[in-house]
N, C-alpha and C positions, 0 to 999 in steps of 0.2 A: 404467428410463429408458432405460438404454445398451442393453437389449434390442431396446426398442422403435424407438430411433435404428438402429440395426444392420438390424433387419427393415425399416425403411421404405428405407432405402440399397441391401439386397438386391432389393427389388423394381425398380430400375433396372438391374440386372446382367444381363449377356449383348447388351444392346443395340450396334448396330454404330456405329462413331465418325461413318459418313456419316448415320445418322439422327438423332445429338446433333446434328451441323452443320444437318440440316435443320430441327431444332427450333428453334436459336439463330435462323437465319435467321427463321423465322416467328413467333418473339417479336419479333424487332425489325420485322418489317414489321406485326405484329398491335399493337404498341405505338404505332404512329402510326396506328392508326385510331380516335384519340381525336374525331375529327370526328365519327363517327357518333351516339355516345348524345346527343352537345349539337346536333345537326342541327336538330331541331325547336325547340330553343331559339332556335337562331342565327336559323332562318328568322322567328320570330315576331318576338323581341324586337329583333334587329339591323336587320332587312329589313321589318319590321312586316307581314309576310303574314298573311293570315288561316288560321286552321286547317282549315277544312273545304273552302274554295275554291281553295285555293293550296297550302298545306303538304301536304294529304293526297294532292294530285297530282305534288308533287315528288317524293314517297316512292314512288310510284307507279312513276314514271320511274326511280328508283334500282333497283326491283325488277326491271322489264322489262329494264335492261339489265344485270342479275346474271342474268336467265334466258339472255339470248342469249350472253353472256359464258361461263355455265358450258357450254353447248352445244359452242359454238365451241372452247371450252378442250378440250374432251373428245376431239373430232375431232381436233384438231390433236395432242394428247398422242399418240393412235393413229398419225397420219402422219409429225410430224415429229419426234417425241419429246418427253418432258417437259421438258428442261434449257432447249433454244431458247424454248419456251413461258413458262417461269418467268422467265427472264432480260428477256425482250421485256416481257414484262406488269409485273415489278416497276420497272423505268425507267421505261417510260411512264407508269406509274401514279403514280409520285414528281412528275414534271413536271405531270400532269393536275391532281393535289391542291392545288399551289401556283398554281395558274392560275385553280382555282373562284373564290377568294376575290375577283375581279376583277368575276364576272359578279353583277349585281342586279337584272336583271328575272325576273320568274315564266319567260317562254319561254326565255332564254338559261340558266337555271338548271336547266331542266327537261331542256336538250339535254345542257348539261353534265356533269349527274349521270350522265344516261343513258349517255354514253361514257365517263365515269370508271369507273363501275362496270363498264360493258361488259369495258373493257381488264383490271380489276382482277380480276374473276372468273374471266378464263381461267387464273389461275394456281392456282384451287382444285382441279380435276379433276387438273391436272398434276402438284401437289403430292402428292396421294394416289397416283396413279401412283408417284411418285417413292419415296416413303414405301415402299411394296410391293415396290420393285425393289431399295431399300437393306436390308432387314431380311429375316429368315430366316422360313420357313412358320411356324415355333411361336411366334416372336415378333410376329405381326402386331398382335396385341389391344394388347400393351402398347406396341410401337411409334406406333399410332394413339392410346394415352392421352397416352406422350409428346409428340405432335405437339399432343394437345388442351390440355395443360398449359402448353405454351409458348403456343398460343392465349390460354387463360384468363389466365395471368399479363401476358401483353400488354393484354387487354383491363382487369385488374386495375390496372395500372401506368397504362395511357392516360386512361382516365376520370378517375383520383385527379389525375394531372398536368393533364390537360386544363382541369379545375375550376381549378386554382391559374393557368392561364397566362390563361385567360378573366379570373381576378380582379385580376390585378395587369399584364397586357398588354393583350389584346384578342381576340375572336373568330379575327382574322386571324392571330393567332399560330399558334392550330391548324392551319390550312392550311399553314404554312411548316414546323413541324415534322411533320407528316403527311407532306408530300412529301420532306422531307429522309431521315426514316426508311427510307422506301421507298426510295430513292436509294443508302442505306449498306446495306441489306439486299442490294441487288443486287450492289454491289460483293464483300461477306462471298461470298455466294453461287459467283460467277464465281472467287474463289480459292479456295474450298472446296471446291465440289461440280463442280469442271469434269469432264468424261467421262476427262481425262486421268489425273487423280488419285484419282478416286472409284471405289469400287470395289462393283458389282452383284452382290448375294448373291442374288437369287432370277430367273431369267429365265424365268420359268413363261411358255408359251405353250399356247394349244390349235389344233389341226390344223385343228377345223370349229367355231370359234365359237358359241355359243348366242347368237342375236339376243335383246337385252334385251327386245323388244317382245313376245318369245312366253313371256317369264318371267311367269307370272301371277301367282303370290306375291308378286315385286318390286313388282308395281303396285298391290297393297295395303299393301304397305310406301309405297309412294311419296305415295300418298293420305293416309294415315295420317301421315307425316312431314312433308307441306303443311300438313296441320291445326293441328298440333303446331308448327309454324313459325309462323302465322298469329297463334297465343296467344302463343308463347315471347318473339315478336320485340316484344310489348306493352312489355315491358324496356327497349327501344330508342327507343321513340316514346313513347307514352301514357302511361306510368307514370313518364318523368322530369317531364312537364306536372303530372301528380297530386301528385308530391312538392313541387314548387313551388307550384302554383294553391291547393291544399287544405290540405298540411301547412306550407305556407310555409317551405320549407326551400331554402337557399342554392344556388349552384352548385356550390361546393368541398364541402359536406355530401353534396350529391347525387353527386358525382364518388365520393365515400369510400363511401358507402352500395353504389352500384354497384360500386366497386371491392371490396369484402367477398366478393362472389361468386367473382371470379376469383379470389383470394388463397385462400379456403376450398377452391377446386378444386385448385388449385396444392398446398396441404397435403397432402389428403385425398383423390384423385381415385386416384392409383397404386395406395397400399396396398387402398381399396376393391374396386377393378376385380380385384386379382390375388387377393383372396379368395373375390371372387363369381365369379371364371372356374373357380374349384375347387370352388365349390357345386353344389346340383342343378339350380341355377334355367337354364332356358334366355334364350339372347340375347332372344327375342322377348316372353319373360313379363317380363324385367328393362326392356324398353323400356316395356311396358304399364305396370309399376309406375311408373316414372318421369312419365308421362303423368297418372297419377292424381295424384301429388305437387304436380306442376305446377298442376292442376284446383283442388288445394287452396290452392293459394297466392294465387290469385284470390278464391277465396271469403272467406277469412281478411280479406281487405281492407275488406269491407263489414260485417263482426262488429263493429267498434268504431271510434271515432275517436281513440283512443288511439295515439300516432304510434308507439310500442314494436312496434305489429302490421307497421308495415314492413320490421322486422329479421325476425318471424317469416314474414312472406311471403316475404322475398327467401330465408329459410334453407330454407323449402319448396321454392322454386323451384331452388336451388342444390343440393338433394340430389337433385332428380327429373331436372335437367338431367345430375348427376353419374353418376347411373345409366342413364339413356337413351340419351345421346348417343354414350360409347363404343361400346354394343354395337349401337348402329344403326350407326356406321361400321364396326365389325367384320362385321355382318351383308351390309351392300354390299358390303364387298372380298370376303367368302367367296362371294357371288353370282358377283361379276365375275371370279373364277378359271375359271368356265367359260364365257366371254365374251368381248368387247372390254373391257378394263380402263377404257380412257380413256372409252369410251361409258356404262358403268356408273356410273362416279364421278361424269360430267358430270350424267347423271341423278340421282345421290344428292345430288348440291349445288345442282341446279335446285330440289329441294324446298324449300329456304329461300330461293331466288330468289321463288319463286310466294311464299311467306311475306311478303317484301317488296312484292310486287305489292300483295296483298290486305289482309295484315295491317294495316298502317301505315294504310293508306287507310281501312279499315272501321272500325279503332278510333279514329281519329279523327272519323268521319263519326259514330260510336255515341255518342262523347264530347258532339258539338256538339248531337246532337239530344236525347239521352236522360241524358245526365250519367255521370260517371263510376262510381257504383255500379251503373247497371244495365250497362254496358261489362262490368265485373268479372263480371258473372253470364255474361252472354253469353259470354266469351272461356271461364269455365270449362266451360260448355256446350260448346263446341266442341272443348276438351281431351276431353273426357267421349265425343264422338263418336270423337276420335282413338284414345283408349283402346281402344273397341268395336272397330275396325279392327285393332287390334292383335292385339286375342282372335281375332279370324277368322283374322288371319294364323297365328296360334301354332296354330290347328287344322289349318291347310292344311300348315305345314311338318311339323307332327307324321304327317301322312298321306302324305308324301312320304318 
């Protein structure tokens, strides 16, 4: 046991203090995103909106704001620097989340959620550029993994706390906590990562940067990640509804089940990534394997009505995410070193934004028209198409 603990701690060795501070800021920020997993429940339970005619389109507005915000964030990160983009995004998002609770009509919520996610997601490409600047070249993959651990620990704490807040206070409490955590993250970021005190370790620049639009393998990767995101994001919209409506779970129980995902990733991802980095497997091959496991996580839900299958499905999804996402991040960062980093990272984050636009809406439309069981088979099929694109990408990268 002592050796195991020593090995686990050793996997974090060598990362810069700036990356650690960035991870802490990200954790505080992500802990406040407890609104997101419960948004579909809030809109149906508290506001009485219909799933297919209103909630699905509000979630699409969420995704559209994310696409535009990620694109703008990447452009701004290249032009004015990541620091200014991150500070403005974090602070403004805090106040916008607090304000969302006062919007009650379908039209105002579509607009409000669109603006909120647009501002919030300018943060994401800038954060990846910051991570790249604050870490040594040989530590990029582990730095990405540490940031992901912070994100997932935040997602683990957020839903668990969010479920308790709903049970003891109300949905309005979620918006207050979400906004306040964003503001606190901003104040910490200004204090510890101000350019006057933070040290940049990688000033990598390219004289004639490659245009992302001419990087054909990147666009195969882009398409595969969009499909991956469309299916994966069901765990933040239709899956909570499935837990409640089919398996009759309460909000606190749903929060704990979803929180298990983030906790397992926090506990296991860094050692797993360190081991896989030293293995014979390629980055794209590991992304492909993660896509297959995620497809399996949907298929098992239709195998039996036993409630324990929810934990099995969550475990398959968690392992798939744990293997695929860090190497997807690392693949995008690696391609970005030969082009404009903000632009590349913007398009990488946009893949999940498209997932938000189409995934939530399609999932809810399928559930409304075909039911949950058919929807899980469809999502598994989407994941298998994604896996096929990663197989094609693997061949293209090998030829390069």
